[in-house]
RODO-2510 file (C-alpha; in nm, 4 decimals, decimal comma):
residues 258
     n   res          X          Y          Z
     1     m    -1,2451    -2,4432     1,2833
     2     q    -0,9112    -2,5565     1,4145
     3     e    -0,6941    -2,3415     1,6284
     4     r    -0,3386    -2,3441     1,7529
     5     i    -0,1086    -2,0668     1,8955
     6     i     0,2391    -2,0078     1,7457
     7     e     0,4280    -1,8202     1,9993
     8     n     0,1749    -1,5208     2,0491
     9     l    -0,0134    -1,5659     1,7274
    10     k    -0,3431    -1,7398     1,7065
    11     v    -0,3853    -1,9535     1,3918
    12     r    -0,7368    -2,0347     1,2926
    13     i    -0,7931    -2,2662     1,0056
    14     y    -1,1406    -2,3065     0,8325
    15     q    -1,3030    -2,5035     0,5707
    16     s    -1,3295    -2,2436     0,2793
    17     r    -1,2571    -1,8881     0,1776
    18     p    -1,6272    -1,7728     0,2704
    19     a    -1,5800    -1,9380     0,6174
    20     v    -1,2621    -1,7296     0,6658
    21     g    -1,4030    -1,4119     0,5607
    22     a    -1,7366    -1,4714     0,7938
    23     a    -1,5479    -1,5352     1,0783
    24     a    -1,2942    -1,2663     1,0561
    25     a    -1,5967    -1,0247     0,9857
    26     k    -1,7682    -1,1461     1,3035
    27     d    -1,4483    -1,1133     1,5091
    28     v    -1,3785    -0,7780     1,3747
    29     g    -1,7288    -0,6426     1,4049
    30     d    -1,7668    -0,7745     1,7517
    31     k    -1,4349    -0,6113     1,8527
    32     i    -1,5605    -0,2708     1,7084
    33     n    -1,8604    -0,2893     1,9423
    34     d    -1,6663    -0,3865     2,2357
    35     l    -1,4217    -0,0859     2,2110
    36     l    -1,7094     0,1627     2,1317
    37     i    -1,8423     0,0769     2,4743
    38     h    -1,5376     0,2487     2,6255
    39     t    -1,4160     0,4966     2,3424
    40     e    -1,5915     0,7630     2,1378
    41     f    -1,4252     0,6527     1,7859
    42     v    -1,2465     0,3352     1,6834
    43     n    -0,9542     0,3671     1,4176
    44     i    -0,8971     0,0843     1,1678
    45     i    -0,6469     0,0257     0,8887
    46     f    -0,7537    -0,1764     0,6116
    47     a    -0,5829    -0,3967     0,3366
    48     a    -0,6955    -0,3784    -0,0332
    49     g    -0,6623    -0,6885    -0,2416
    50     p    -0,8515    -1,0049    -0,3759
    51     s    -0,7712    -1,2038    -0,0537
    52     q    -0,9768    -0,9637     0,1399
    53     n    -1,2792    -0,9855    -0,0832
    54     e    -1,5028    -1,2207     0,1346
    55     f    -1,4118    -1,0516     0,4609
    56     l    -1,4875    -0,7010     0,3109
    57     d    -1,8171    -0,8199     0,1817
    58     f    -1,9350    -0,9934     0,5255
    59     l    -1,7989    -0,6913     0,7012
    60     s    -1,9966    -0,4435     0,5056
    61     k    -2,3160    -0,6279     0,5967
    62     r    -2,2633    -0,5708     0,9687
    63     e    -2,5598    -0,3352     1,0503
    64     d    -2,5088    -0,3730     1,4055
    65     v    -2,2027    -0,1762     1,3857
    66     s    -2,1927     0,2042     1,4761
    67     w    -1,9902     0,2838     1,1556
    68     n    -2,0450     0,6560     1,2221
    69     r    -1,8113     0,6101     1,5050
    70     v    -1,5263     0,4483     1,3207
    71     n    -1,2504     0,6252     1,1129
    72     a    -1,0785     0,4262     0,8329
    73     f    -0,7398     0,4118     0,6966
    74     h    -0,5943     0,2152     0,4204
    75     m    -0,2505     0,0862     0,4413
    76     d    -0,0848     0,1228     0,0952
    77     e    -0,1370     0,2960    -0,2634
    78     y     0,0263     0,2810    -0,5880
    79     i     0,2171     0,6101    -0,6926
    80     d     0,0950     0,7954    -1,0182
    81     l    -0,1780     0,5312    -1,1046
    82     d    -0,4781     0,6947    -1,2868
    83     r    -0,7124     0,8573    -1,0003
    84     n    -0,9961     0,6603    -1,1695
    85     s    -0,8056     0,3250    -1,1990
    86     p    -0,9994     0,0456    -1,0219
    87     q    -0,6406    -0,0952    -0,9039
    88     r    -0,5975     0,2108    -0,6833
    89     f    -0,6347     0,0730    -0,3345
    90     g    -0,8649     0,3638    -0,2240
    91     n    -1,1121     0,3180    -0,5085
    92     f    -1,1018    -0,0783    -0,4301
    93     l    -1,1956    -0,0114    -0,0885
    94     n    -1,4683     0,2327    -0,1726
    95     e    -1,6193    -0,0267    -0,3870
    96     r    -1,6185    -0,3021    -0,1379
    97     l    -1,6567    -0,1195     0,1947
    98     f    -1,5974     0,2626     0,2176
    99     d    -1,9219     0,3472    -0,0029
   100     k    -2,1239     0,0654     0,1644
   101     v    -2,1368     0,1873     0,5310
   102     a    -2,1287     0,5358     0,6668
   103     f    -1,8056     0,5968     0,8426
   104     h    -1,7282     0,8837     1,0536
   105     t    -1,4100     0,9582     0,8416
   106     v    -1,2342     0,7838     0,5743
   107     y    -0,8585     0,8822     0,5424
   108     y    -0,7161     0,8413     0,1904
   109     l    -0,3553     0,7992     0,1050
   110     d    -0,2717     0,9783    -0,1954
   111     g    -0,0210     0,8133    -0,4532
   112     n    -0,0590     1,1135    -0,6866
   113     a     0,0237     1,3878    -0,4447
   114     s     0,2820     1,6342    -0,5940
   115     d     0,5053     1,6022    -0,2928
   116     l     0,5199     1,2573    -0,1898
   117     k     0,7321     1,3237     0,1151
   118     a     0,4709     1,5847     0,2553
   119     e     0,1953     1,3291     0,1792
   120     c     0,3796     1,0704     0,4074
   121     d     0,4223     1,3139     0,6693
   122     r     0,0677     1,4284     0,6347
   123     y    -0,0665     1,0547     0,6619
   124     a     0,1866     0,9829     0,9427
   125     n     0,0304     1,2891     1,1519
   126     l    -0,3211     1,1471     1,0980
   127     l    -0,2267     0,8253     1,2595
   128     i    -0,0636     0,9634     1,5410
   129     k    -0,3716     1,1833     1,6049
   130     n    -0,5809     0,8867     1,5514
   131     p    -0,3812     0,6027     1,6958
   132     p    -0,4982     0,2653     1,5268
   133     d    -0,7089     0,0400     1,7335
   134     i    -0,7516    -0,2438     1,4621
   135     t    -0,5379    -0,3681     1,1580
   136     c    -0,7428    -0,5753     0,9249
   137     m    -0,4426    -0,7160     0,6814
   138     g    -0,3253    -0,9784     0,4464
   139     i     0,0130    -1,1320     0,3629
   140     g     0,1802    -1,1239     0,0118
   141     v     0,3245    -1,4196    -0,1598
   142     n     0,6853    -1,2814    -0,0680
   143     t     0,5532    -1,2416     0,3062
   144     h     0,5139    -0,8641     0,2668
   145     i     0,2769    -0,6987     0,4746
   146     a     0,1283    -0,3701     0,3154
   147     f     0,3962    -0,3029     0,0747
   148     n     0,6714    -0,3775     0,3146
   149     d     0,8470    -0,6191     0,0812
   150     p     1,1652    -0,7863     0,2519
   151     h     1,4124    -0,5713     0,0878
   152     v     1,2589    -0,2647     0,2218
   153     a     1,0940    -0,3938     0,5517
   154     d     1,2249    -0,2503     0,8839
   155     f     1,0771    -0,3782     1,2079
   156     n     1,2279    -0,0601     1,3611
   157     d     1,1462     0,1944     1,1086
   158     p     1,1546     0,5208     1,2234
   159     l     0,8611     0,6335     0,9923
   160     l     0,5097     0,5632     0,9794
   161     v     0,4576     0,6059     0,5996
   162     k     0,7115     0,5910     0,3437
   163     k     0,7781     0,5411    -0,0476
   164     v     0,9116     0,2233    -0,1508
   165     e     1,0308     0,0296    -0,4587
   166     m     0,8245    -0,2862    -0,4960
   167     d     1,0039    -0,6009    -0,5820
   168     q     0,9237    -0,8226    -0,8971
   169     v     0,7767    -1,1069    -0,6816
   170     c     0,5272    -0,8397    -0,5209
   171     r     0,4437    -0,6938    -0,8775
   172     q     0,3990    -1,0187    -1,0277
   173     q     0,1260    -1,1284    -0,7630
   174     q    -0,0672    -0,8288    -0,8772
   175     v    -0,0864    -0,9703    -1,2117
   176     d    -0,1655    -1,3409    -1,0865
   177     d    -0,4196    -1,1956    -0,8740
   178     g    -0,6070    -1,0495    -1,1831
   179     c    -0,5467    -0,7047    -1,0852
   180     f    -0,3285    -0,6058    -1,3808
   181     s    -0,2975    -0,8013    -1,7335
   182     s     0,0839    -0,7700    -1,7576
   183     l     0,3644    -0,6801    -1,5294
   184     a     0,4492    -0,3776    -1,7399
   185     e     0,1223    -0,2220    -1,6117
   186     v     0,1911    -0,2626    -1,2428
   187     p     0,3440     0,0271    -1,0875
   188     s     0,6931    -0,0176    -0,9394
   189     t     0,6669     0,2453    -0,6575
   190     a     0,3992     0,2816    -0,3911
   191     l     0,3229     0,4623    -0,0516
   192     t     0,2972     0,2212     0,2294
   193     l     0,2409     0,2204     0,6162
   194     t     0,5718     0,0750     0,7647
   195     v     0,5778    -0,2379     1,0070
   196     p     0,5700    -0,0365     1,3050
   197     a     0,2465     0,1565     1,1955
   198     l     0,0696    -0,1531     1,1276
   199     m     0,1737    -0,3271     1,4392
   200     s     0,0858    -0,0368     1,6536
   201     a    -0,2785    -0,1493     1,6479
   202     e    -0,3916    -0,2804     1,9564
   203     y    -0,5689    -0,6017     1,7652
   204     i    -0,4552    -0,7410     1,4363
   205     y    -0,6909    -0,9493     1,2022
   206     c    -0,4750    -1,1221     0,9253
   207     i    -0,6842    -1,2704     0,6453
   208     v    -0,5170    -1,5160     0,4137
   209     p    -0,6899    -1,7450     0,2149
   210     g    -0,5752    -1,9158    -0,1230
   211     i    -0,3236    -2,1762    -0,2364
   212     h    -0,0888    -1,9234    -0,3765
   213     k    -0,0411    -1,7968    -0,0045
   214     s     0,0637    -2,1457     0,1418
   215     k     0,4421    -2,0970     0,1115
   216     a     0,4071    -1,7556     0,2559
   217     v     0,2123    -1,8965     0,5397
   218     y     0,4690    -2,1433     0,5966
   219     h     0,7155    -1,9107     0,6353
   220     t     0,5252    -1,6778     0,8656
   221     i     0,4602    -1,9483     1,1179
   222     n     0,8080    -2,1169     1,0791
   223     g     1,0637    -1,8693     0,9763
   224     e     1,2844    -1,6738     1,1881
   225     i     1,1516    -1,3456     1,2925
   226     q     1,3114    -1,1112     1,0699
   227     e     1,2963    -0,8823     0,7689
   228     q     1,3557    -1,1433     0,5298
   229     h     1,0181    -1,2731     0,5962
   230     p     0,8118    -0,9667     0,7091
   231     s     0,4985    -1,1321     0,8234
   232     t     0,6898    -1,3306     1,0806
   233     i     0,6547    -1,0254     1,2944
   234     l     0,3051    -1,1105     1,3659
   235     r     0,4230    -1,3938     1,6132
   236     k     0,5306    -1,0952     1,8286
   237     h     0,1996    -0,9186     1,8610
   238     s    -0,0060    -0,9844     2,1577
   239     n    -0,3535    -0,9665     1,9978
   240     a    -0,2953    -1,1169     1,6307
   241     i    -0,5175    -1,3708     1,4656
   242     l    -0,4304    -1,5370     1,1463
   243     y    -0,7266    -1,6717     0,9365
   244     l    -0,6488    -1,9487     0,6941
   245     d    -0,8337    -2,1753     0,4811
   246     l    -0,7518    -2,5406     0,3655
   247     d    -0,5517    -2,4210     0,0765
   248     s    -0,3497    -2,1468     0,2476
   249     s    -0,2724    -2,3810     0,5527
   250     s    -0,1780    -2,6819     0,3261
   251     e     0,2021    -2,6165     0,4056
   252     i     0,1674    -2,5877     0,7598
   253     k    -0,0776    -2,8788     0,8613
   254     k     0,2314    -3,1092     1,0087
   255     t     0,3487    -2,7982     1,2081
   256     i     0,0004    -2,7209     1,3360
   257     d    -0,0985    -3,0952     1,3958
   258     n     0,1987    -3,1935     1,6254
***
């Protein structure tokens, strides 16, 4: 493992995707155990997507964690996608984590709610009542975090949860990741936790493997900290770690090595 600190952001590079997932799962599991020494419950926001597969698999096998003292949130959800669709992020996380360990509570974000503003308010209130301790996240190919694409990202967003229009790059990523067979099948709107909601956690673990994320990682490390590249905000967080493999770090090797 190679580590450098870019401003506040710890950047760790591993040999493979499994190594990234294993390392992040160890760090997150250990942090949960540390926090539970001093608090009754730990609140965690989870990302859904193929980039998280190895991490979620290793984390689900952490039998030493008192999962019954952990509350789980997920950070985004498509609007008006069939409730049984495997692409729904709640269903994705159920299959890979939520149904595998006995959480105290899993709070689901409902993209099929009849009143989406009320749903955003409901979920925001849950976050206020259960302030996030940990955010486990990824970065999109357009540097989005959750569904905060560049055109809707707001580092000073007054909201914690909001409805957004997804840009075409983000929607195409869902096809390229194998989640949908065509762009026409990808919903164009979603509910998302905002940048301040994600950043409010005391600890952030950002898992980003894969060659198709290499340019986004480059911008995350080298770009000006602004909404044009939402993931750059990670460099301002005091306890954030970015986990990369050799592929996703390929564009920043010269930056890291110097």
